[in-house]
Every structure is written in C-alpha cells, then in structure tokens.
C-alpha positions as a Markdown table, in Angstrom:
| # | Residue | x | y | z |
|---|---|---|---|---|
| 1 | Met | 196.2 | 157.3 | 130.6 |
| 2 | Gly | 193.5 | 159.6 | 132.0 |
| 3 | Leu | 191.6 | 156.6 | 133.5 |
| 4 | Ala | 194.8 | 155.3 | 135.1 |
| 5 | Tyr | 195.4 | 158.7 | 136.7 |
| 6 | Lys | 191.8 | 158.9 | 137.8 |
| 7 | Lys | 192.0 | 155.5 | 139.5 |
| 8 | Leu | 195.0 | 156.8 | 141.4 |
| 9 | Arg | 192.9 | 159.9 | 142.3 |
| 10 | Lys | 195.4 | 162.1 | 140.5 |
| 11 | Phe | 192.6 | 164.3 | 139.1 |
| 12 | Leu | 194.8 | 167.1 | 137.7 |
| 13 | Gln | 196.9 | 164.7 | 135.8 |
| 14 | Ala | 193.8 | 162.8 | 134.6 |
| 15 | Glu | 192.3 | 166.0 | 133.3 |
| 16 | Gly | 195.5 | 166.9 | 131.5 |
| 17 | Ala | 195.5 | 163.5 | 129.8 |
| 18 | Tyr | 191.9 | 163.7 | 128.7 |
| 19 | Gln | 192.4 | 167.2 | 127.4 |
| 20 | Lys | 195.5 | 166.1 | 125.4 |
| 21 | Ala | 193.4 | 163.2 | 124.0 |
| 22 | Ile | 190.7 | 165.6 | 123.0 |
| 23 | His | 193.3 | 167.9 | 121.4 |
| 24 | Phe | 194.4 | 165.1 | 119.1 |
| 25 | Asn | 191.0 | 163.6 | 118.6 |
| 26 | Pro | 188.5 | 166.5 | 118.8 |
| 27 | Asn | 185.6 | 164.5 | 117.4 |
| 28 | Asn | 185.9 | 161.5 | 119.8 |
| 29 | Ala | 182.8 | 161.6 | 122.1 |
| 30 | Val | 184.4 | 159.0 | 124.4 |
| 31 | Tyr | 187.0 | 161.4 | 125.7 |
| 32 | Tyr | 184.5 | 164.2 | 126.3 |
| 33 | Phe | 182.4 | 161.7 | 128.3 |
| 34 | Ala | 185.3 | 160.5 | 130.3 |
| 35 | Leu | 186.3 | 164.1 | 131.1 |
| 36 | Gly | 182.7 | 164.8 | 132.1 |
| 37 | Asn | 182.8 | 161.8 | 134.5 |
| 38 | Leu | 186.1 | 163.2 | 136.0 |
| 39 | Phe | 184.5 | 166.6 | 136.6 |
| 40 | Arg | 181.4 | 165.0 | 138.0 |
| 41 | Asp | 183.5 | 163.0 | 140.5 |
| 42 | Glu | 185.2 | 166.2 | 141.6 |
| 43 | His | 181.7 | 167.9 | 141.9 |
| 44 | Lys | 182.6 | 170.4 | 139.2 |
| 45 | Tyr | 179.2 | 170.2 | 137.7 |
| 46 | Asp | 179.3 | 173.1 | 135.3 |
| 47 | Lys | 182.4 | 171.7 | 133.7 |
| 48 | Ala | 180.9 | 168.2 | 133.7 |
| 49 | Leu | 177.8 | 169.6 | 131.9 |
| 50 | Glu | 180.0 | 171.2 | 129.3 |
| 51 | Ser | 181.9 | 168.0 | 128.7 |
| 52 | Tyr | 178.7 | 165.8 | 128.5 |
| 53 | Arg | 177.1 | 168.2 | 126.1 |
| 54 | Ala | 180.2 | 168.0 | 123.9 |
| 55 | Ala | 180.0 | 164.2 | 124.1 |
| 56 | Val | 176.4 | 164.1 | 122.8 |
| 57 | Gln | 177.2 | 166.7 | 120.2 |
| 58 | His | 179.8 | 164.4 | 118.7 |
| 59 | Asn | 177.7 | 161.3 | 119.4 |
| 60 | Pro | 173.9 | 161.9 | 119.7 |
| 61 | Lys | 173.5 | 158.2 | 120.6 |
| 62 | Asn | 175.6 | 158.6 | 123.8 |
| 63 | Tyr | 172.7 | 157.7 | 126.1 |
| 64 | Lys | 175.0 | 157.6 | 129.2 |
| 65 | Ala | 176.0 | 161.2 | 128.6 |
| 66 | Phe | 172.3 | 162.3 | 128.3 |
| 67 | Tyr | 171.6 | 160.4 | 131.5 |
| 68 | Glu | 174.5 | 162.2 | 133.4 |
| 69 | Ile | 173.2 | 165.5 | 132.2 |
| 70 | Gly | 169.8 | 164.6 | 133.7 |
| 71 | Val | 171.4 | 163.6 | 137.0 |
| 72 | Ile | 173.1 | 167.0 | 137.3 |
| 73 | Tyr | 169.9 | 168.9 | 136.6 |
| 74 | Ser | 168.2 | 166.7 | 139.1 |
| 75 | Lys | 170.8 | 167.5 | 141.7 |
| 76 | Arg | 170.0 | 171.1 | 141.1 |
| 77 | Lys | 166.3 | 170.5 | 141.4 |
| 78 | Asn | 165.7 | 171.5 | 137.8 |
| 79 | Tyr | 163.4 | 168.6 | 137.2 |
| 80 | Lys | 162.0 | 169.8 | 133.9 |
| 81 | Lys | 165.4 | 169.8 | 132.3 |
| 82 | Ala | 166.3 | 166.6 | 134.0 |
| 83 | Ile | 163.2 | 165.0 | 132.5 |
| 84 | Glu | 164.2 | 166.2 | 129.0 |
| 85 | Ser | 167.6 | 164.7 | 129.4 |
| 86 | Phe | 166.4 | 161.4 | 130.8 |
| 87 | Arg | 164.0 | 161.2 | 127.9 |
| 88 | Arg | 166.8 | 161.8 | 125.4 |
| 89 | Ala | 168.8 | 159.0 | 127.1 |
| 90 | Ile | 165.8 | 156.7 | 126.7 |
| 91 | Asn | 165.3 | 157.7 | 123.1 |
| 92 | Ala | 168.9 | 156.7 | 122.4 |
| 93 | Asn | 168.5 | 153.5 | 124.4 |
| 94 | Pro | 164.9 | 152.5 | 125.0 |
| 95 | Gln | 166.0 | 149.7 | 127.4 |
| 96 | Tyr | 168.1 | 151.8 | 129.7 |
| 97 | Ala | 166.3 | 150.9 | 132.9 |
| 98 | Ile | 168.0 | 153.3 | 135.3 |
| 99 | Ala | 167.0 | 156.3 | 133.1 |
| 100 | Tyr | 163.3 | 155.3 | 133.6 |
| 101 | Val | 163.9 | 155.2 | 137.4 |
| 102 | Ser | 165.4 | 158.7 | 137.4 |
| 103 | Leu | 162.7 | 159.9 | 135.1 |
| 104 | Gly | 160.1 | 158.6 | 137.6 |
| 105 | Val | 161.9 | 160.3 | 140.5 |
| 106 | Ser | 161.8 | 163.6 | 138.6 |
| 107 | Tyr | 158.1 | 163.3 | 137.8 |
| 108 | Thr | 157.5 | 162.4 | 141.5 |
| 109 | Asn | 159.3 | 165.6 | 142.5 |
| 110 | Leu | 157.0 | 167.6 | 140.2 |
| 111 | Gly | 154.0 | 165.9 | 141.7 |
| 112 | Lys | 153.2 | 164.1 | 138.5 |
| 113 | Thr | 152.5 | 160.7 | 140.0 |
| 114 | Lys | 150.8 | 159.0 | 137.1 |
| 115 | Glu | 153.7 | 159.9 | 134.8 |
| 116 | Ala | 156.1 | 158.6 | 137.5 |
| 117 | Ile | 154.2 | 155.3 | 137.7 |
| 118 | Gln | 154.6 | 154.8 | 133.9 |
| 119 | Ala | 158.3 | 155.4 | 134.2 |
| 120 | Tyr | 158.7 | 153.0 | 137.1 |
| 121 | Glu | 156.7 | 150.4 | 135.3 |
| 122 | Asn | 159.0 | 150.7 | 132.3 |
| 123 | Ala | 162.0 | 150.5 | 134.6 |
| 124 | Val | 161.0 | 147.2 | 136.2 |
| 125 | Ser | 160.0 | 145.7 | 132.8 |
| 126 | Phe | 163.6 | 146.2 | 131.6 |
| 127 | Asn | 165.2 | 145.4 | 135.0 |
| 128 | Pro | 162.9 | 143.1 | 136.9 |
| 129 | Arg | 165.4 | 142.7 | 139.7 |
| 130 | Asp | 165.5 | 146.4 | 140.7 |
| 131 | Tyr | 164.0 | 146.3 | 144.2 |
| 132 | Arg | 164.3 | 150.0 | 144.6 |
| 133 | Ala | 162.3 | 150.7 | 141.5 |
| 134 | Phe | 159.6 | 148.3 | 142.8 |
| 135 | Tyr | 159.6 | 150.2 | 146.1 |
| 136 | Arg | 159.2 | 153.5 | 144.3 |
| 137 | Leu | 156.4 | 152.0 | 142.2 |
| 138 | Ala | 154.7 | 150.8 | 145.4 |
| 139 | Lys | 154.9 | 154.3 | 146.9 |
| 140 | Ala | 153.5 | 155.9 | 143.8 |
| 141 | Tyr | 150.6 | 153.5 | 143.6 |
| 142 | Asn | 149.8 | 154.1 | 147.3 |
| 143 | Asp | 150.0 | 157.8 | 146.8 |
| 144 | Ile | 147.1 | 157.6 | 144.3 |
| 145 | Lys | 145.3 | 155.2 | 146.6 |
| 146 | Asn | 145.7 | 152.2 | 144.3 |
| 147 | Tyr | 146.6 | 150.0 | 147.3 |
| 148 | Lys | 146.3 | 146.6 | 145.6 |
| 149 | Lys | 148.9 | 147.5 | 143.1 |
| 150 | Gly | 150.9 | 149.3 | 145.8 |
| 151 | Leu | 150.9 | 146.1 | 147.9 |
| 152 | Ala | 151.9 | 143.9 | 144.9 |
| 153 | Ala | 154.9 | 146.2 | 144.0 |
| 154 | Ala | 156.0 | 146.3 | 147.7 |
| 155 | Lys | 155.9 | 142.5 | 147.9 |
| 156 | Lys | 158.1 | 142.3 | 144.8 |
| 157 | Ser | 160.6 | 144.7 | 146.3 |
| 158 | Ile | 160.7 | 142.6 | 149.5 |
| 159 | Ala | 161.0 | 139.4 | 147.6 |
| 160 | Leu | 164.0 | 140.7 | 145.7 |
| 161 | Arg | 165.8 | 142.3 | 148.6 |
| 162 | Gly | 164.6 | 140.6 | 151.7 |
| 163 | Phe | 164.5 | 143.1 | 154.6 |
| 164 | Phe | 164.1 | 146.6 | 153.1 |
| 165 | Ala | 162.3 | 148.9 | 155.5 |
| 166 | Pro | 160.9 | 151.4 | 153.0 |
| 167 | Ala | 159.2 | 148.6 | 151.1 |
| 168 | His | 157.8 | 147.1 | 154.3 |
| 169 | Val | 156.4 | 150.5 | 155.1 |
| 170 | Glu | 154.7 | 150.7 | 151.8 |
| 171 | Ser | 153.4 | 147.1 | 152.2 |
| 172 | Ala | 152.0 | 148.1 | 155.6 |
| 173 | Arg | 150.6 | 151.3 | 154.3 |
| 174 | Ala | 148.7 | 149.4 | 151.6 |
| 175 | Leu | 147.5 | 146.7 | 154.0 |
| 176 | Gln | 146.4 | 149.4 | 156.5 |
| 177 | Asn | 144.2 | 151.1 | 153.8 |
| 178 | Leu | 142.9 | 147.7 | 152.7 |
| 179 | Lys | 141.8 | 147.2 | 156.3 |
| 180 | Gln | 144.1 | 144.2 | 156.7 |
| 181 | Tyr | 145.2 | 145.6 | 160.1 |
| 182 | Lys | 146.9 | 142.6 | 161.6 |
| 183 | Ala | 149.1 | 142.1 | 158.5 |
| 184 | Ala | 149.8 | 145.8 | 158.5 |
| 185 | Ile | 151.0 | 145.8 | 162.1 |
| 186 | Lys | 153.3 | 142.9 | 161.2 |
| 187 | Glu | 154.8 | 144.8 | 158.4 |
| 188 | Tyr | 155.2 | 148.0 | 160.4 |
| 189 | Lys | 157.0 | 145.9 | 163.1 |
| 190 | Ile | 159.4 | 144.6 | 160.5 |
| 191 | Ala | 160.0 | 148.2 | 159.2 |
| 192 | Ala | 160.7 | 149.3 | 162.8 |
| 193 | Arg | 163.9 | 147.3 | 162.9 |
| 194 | Asp | 165.4 | 150.1 | 160.9 |
| 195 | Ile | 165.9 | 153.0 | 163.3 |
| 196 | Arg | 165.2 | 155.5 | 160.5 |
| 197 | Trp | 161.6 | 154.2 | 160.2 |
| 198 | Arg | 161.0 | 153.2 | 163.8 |
| 199 | Lys | 159.2 | 156.3 | 164.9 |
| 200 | Tyr | 156.9 | 156.4 | 161.9 |
| 201 | Ala | 156.2 | 152.6 | 162.1 |
| 202 | Asn | 155.4 | 152.7 | 165.8 |
| 203 | Tyr | 153.1 | 155.7 | 165.4 |
| 204 | Gln | 151.1 | 153.9 | 162.7 |
| 205 | Ile | 150.9 | 150.7 | 164.9 |
| 206 | Asp | 149.5 | 152.8 | 167.7 |
| 207 | Glu | 147.0 | 154.4 | 165.3 |
| 208 | Ile | 145.8 | 151.0 | 164.1 |
| 209 | Lys | 145.5 | 149.8 | 167.7 |
| 210 | Arg | 143.5 | 152.9 | 168.7 |
| 211 | Leu | 141.2 | 152.3 | 165.7 |
| 212 | Leu | 140.6 | 148.6 | 166.6 |
| 213 | Lys | 140.0 | 149.5 | 170.2 |
| 214 | Lys | 137.3 | 152.0 | 169.2 |
| 215 | Arg | 135.6 | 149.3 | 167.1 |
| 216 | Ser | 135.7 | 146.7 | 169.9 |
C-alpha cells in the first residue's frame, strides 16, 4: 500500500502505510528501507538516515541501505563516513558496481586519487558498460599523469556512449600530454560541441596551436 501511495505522490499516506507495516512487523528490514526511500525522495535526509540504519540493524546484508546511507553522507560532504558506508555496502555485496563508483568519487573528493582508481577499476570490472565509470577512471589516471591508461579508459567510455563531452576532454587531455597534438585538437573539437565544455576545449586548442607555432 505504501508503494502505491508513493507512486501517486501521496507521501503522507505512504508514510502512514509504511509506519503501520512496521508496527505489525517491527523486525522487517524491507519496510524500514522503503520508508527510508520515501524520506529520501522528500529530501528528509535525517529521517531517511534513521530508517536506513534501522534497515541494516534488522538485516546487516541490506547492501542497498548501506549504499543509501553513503549517498546521504556524500551529499553532506562527509566523505569519510560516506566511504565507510559504501565499503559496508560492498562487504555485503562485493559485486555492487555502483557502490564502487560512489566510493571512488568520495576518495576523489578527499584527494585520494590512487584509492579512487582502484574503486573505479573494480566498478568497471563488475559493470563493463558503465561509460561514466570509465570516464571517471580516465580523469583519475590523467590526474596522476598516467596518460596512456587515461587515454585507454577515455576511449572505452566513448566507445560505450558515443558522444560524451567529458570523456572526449579526457581523451584530448591524455593525447595532449602524450604530444599527439593533432589527435588532441580533434578530440577537443568534438568536446566543444557541448556548450558546457566549449570554452575550456577552445582554450586548450589555442594553447596547442600556440605551442606548435613556437616550434615551427
């Protein structure tokens, strides 16, 4: 009943239905998790955390609840607690690819790029069609100046998605640092099709052209 009310966006009635279900089944983690999702969708994150914690208390293998706890901490920029929660989600389900992605993002936000790379590598091993994870992996490799691996990951992202400006930027960035300037310009031009990346891409193209002009 709670889910039906939620689909109708009758959140108050949905909450009442879930609370009633919990009253009659106080040890059922499913209801706590569903209530947590309802509060999350209403942006009532303190209540969502309370419900998710109850869910994992009654079912320590509820990896999705651990993941959602991590997402809330991440939204609050509490990346250390987010990492702890994502790791608990992974411990409960070692093949939960999205948790590895979120773990990587949290490590990235803490400046721990090597740990982020390991998380992204795990993510793409369990979900080899996640073009966004390959993009994040490309960026992380480029950030530590491993441009060959950065280029390889960017190419995989593009192969999966087709046009994806951030991946084209990372491809260009790797090519630029590998001194493959013509190929880099080509990639920046593709990225520039996306207005959000146009200014940056055009600036890098001008920088490459200035460099080549100096050398001629």
